[in-house]
C-alpha angles and dihedrals in degrees: 000000000000121000117242117261115258115263118254115255111269131228095256095072089045091051089048090052091050092050092046094052095042093049089047091068091062098046093082128056089230091077092057089048090054091049092050093047092049093051094043092052093041092054095039095050092047098048105028103031103025094039094227094166096040092052091071091213121121094228137111098212090110088050095054091042092085099039096097089058091049094047090048086065105033099041094057089044091055095038097048091081096051096095107347093070093049091051094045093051093042093237097120093093090048090050092053091055088073115108091259134091124252089252092054091049091050092048092049091051092046095049091047091054091046090052089051090054089047089056089054090051093047090055088067093063092102086069090059092045090050091053089048090052094048096044146352106274128181101256092196090061090047092051089048090053092051091049091050092047091052091050090049089052090053091052092052089047090054090056090047091051091059091049091050093050092054098059143029093221116090091202093056090044091052095047093046093047092045093052092049093048091044089056091051089051092051092053108096099027118119099245092048091047090055090050091051091047089055092050099042099034127218094298096046131229123306113220123189135024132282113317091001094059122112133180124241118200135182089261089058091054091050090063092067095051115115095219093047089058095042095050097077090056091055088056094049094255110133102192124180094229099063090041090053090046095053094044092046093053092045098050094035087058090046092051095045093049090050092051090050091052092047092050092050 
């Protein structure tokens, strides 16, 4: 007589994991410091550097212009604790004794961190209300910009998840994730494009061998830049390609980090 197969983990343990990880961000004063720093820099860059008020236009395109730079810092800071802290404290084995799979645990951690970044983004809503009070903005374009910014945060978080899975040190995970996200932000800017053009040449770089070879040009590198994919959202253009790009980077990072944890 064969024994019955074990039941699949339910949603209650997954929901408990999600609540545990999300609440963990607010148990330390450091999380509030990160939220304050993000909002302070977001507002300062928009008004004092981007000249949002002096432009005289009721639009938040100058506000979202600097969000990739901000997410390149905050997302690795939030994502550094995903796996590095569990390994440093020796609680990873205890965590995996929960009635959930490794993939569910990884997804719960990832969504909790993404919700934390969403809270940071929601705290900037007074900027949108201020623009609405001073002028007559297109709220559809503003909502599109917020959606694109949140997707950009998820992509940076996916990169940070891989960095956190590779080490037990949160500092190393943060620095590695920040440098990777910083590089993605640089791709697409004029100075970096000129540097790539000098390295690749006018015809680009051929990668592969014989029939498996393909050519990579500067235009191809532009497609992976965070700002290049966020820009359509700031104009109110919700295209499927940047949405697919952000979600692909986010969940590719989630999947790769989960595989690394499973292998270890």
